[in-house]
C-alpha positions as CSV (number, residue, x, y, z in Angstrom):
1,M,48.4,116.3,125.8
2,T,51.1,117.4,128.2
3,Q,51.6,120.9,129.4
4,P,55.1,122.9,129.4
5,I,57.5,122.6,132.4
6,T,56.0,124.7,135.4
7,A,56.6,124.9,139.2
8,T,52.8,124.1,139.1
9,A,53.4,120.8,137.6
10,I,55.6,119.8,140.3
11,Q,52.9,120.9,143.0
12,E,50.3,118.9,141.0
13,R,52.3,115.9,141.2
14,V,52.9,116.2,145.1
15,A,49.1,117.0,145.5
16,L,48.2,113.8,143.6
17,Y,50.4,111.6,145.5
18,V,49.0,113.2,148.9
19,T,45.5,112.5,147.5
20,R,46.4,109.0,146.5
21,T,48.3,107.9,149.4
22,K,46.9,109.9,152.3
23,K,50.6,110.7,153.1
24,D,51.2,114.6,153.8
25,R,53.8,116.9,152.6
26,Q,55.3,116.6,156.1
27,Y,56.0,112.9,155.4
28,I,57.5,113.9,151.9
29,A,59.9,116.3,153.4
30,E,60.9,113.8,156.2
31,Q,61.5,111.3,153.4
32,M,63.9,113.9,151.8
33,D,65.5,114.4,155.3
34,M,64.4,118.4,154.7
35,P,62.6,120.7,157.2
36,I,59.0,121.2,156.1
37,S,59.8,124.9,155.9
38,T,62.5,124.3,153.3
39,F,60.4,121.8,151.3
40,Y,57.5,124.5,151.0
41,T,59.9,127.1,150.1
42,K,61.2,125.0,147.2
43,L,57.8,123.5,146.2
44,N,56.3,127.3,146.2
45,G,59.3,129.1,145.4
46,P,61.4,131.3,145.3
47,S,64.0,128.6,145.9
48,E,64.3,125.5,143.6
49,F,65.0,121.7,144.1
50,S,68.7,120.5,143.2
51,F,68.6,117.8,140.5
52,S,69.4,115.5,143.5
53,E,66.6,116.6,145.6
54,G,64.3,116.3,142.4
55,K,65.3,112.8,141.8
56,R,64.5,112.0,145.3
57,L,61.1,113.6,145.3
58,A,60.4,111.7,142.2
59,E,61.2,108.5,143.9
60,I,59.2,109.3,146.9
61,I,55.9,110.2,144.7
62,G,56.3,107.4,142.3
63,C,57.2,109.2,139.0
64,T,60.2,109.8,136.6
65,V,62.0,112.8,136.9
66,D,60.7,113.7,133.3
67,E,57.1,113.0,134.4
68,M,57.7,115.2,137.5
69,F,57.9,118.4,135.1
70,I,54.8,117.2,133.2
71,R,51.1,118.3,134.8
72,P,49.4,115.2,135.3
73,S,46.1,115.1,133.0
């Protein structure tokens, strides 16, 4: 069963990617051409990812944009 859209869902997708690939959040930020501090601010709030940033994040972590907003089971 899927969970509702939450920032936690994105955080969990990123954490799952980090665990599976052994690549860290710094790597993701670099791939997004974004300072790590900005990445953390967007990942943890109060700022949000733009649609294009969300799409790029989904590509990096290997899921669809839709999947990124559903907590992994």
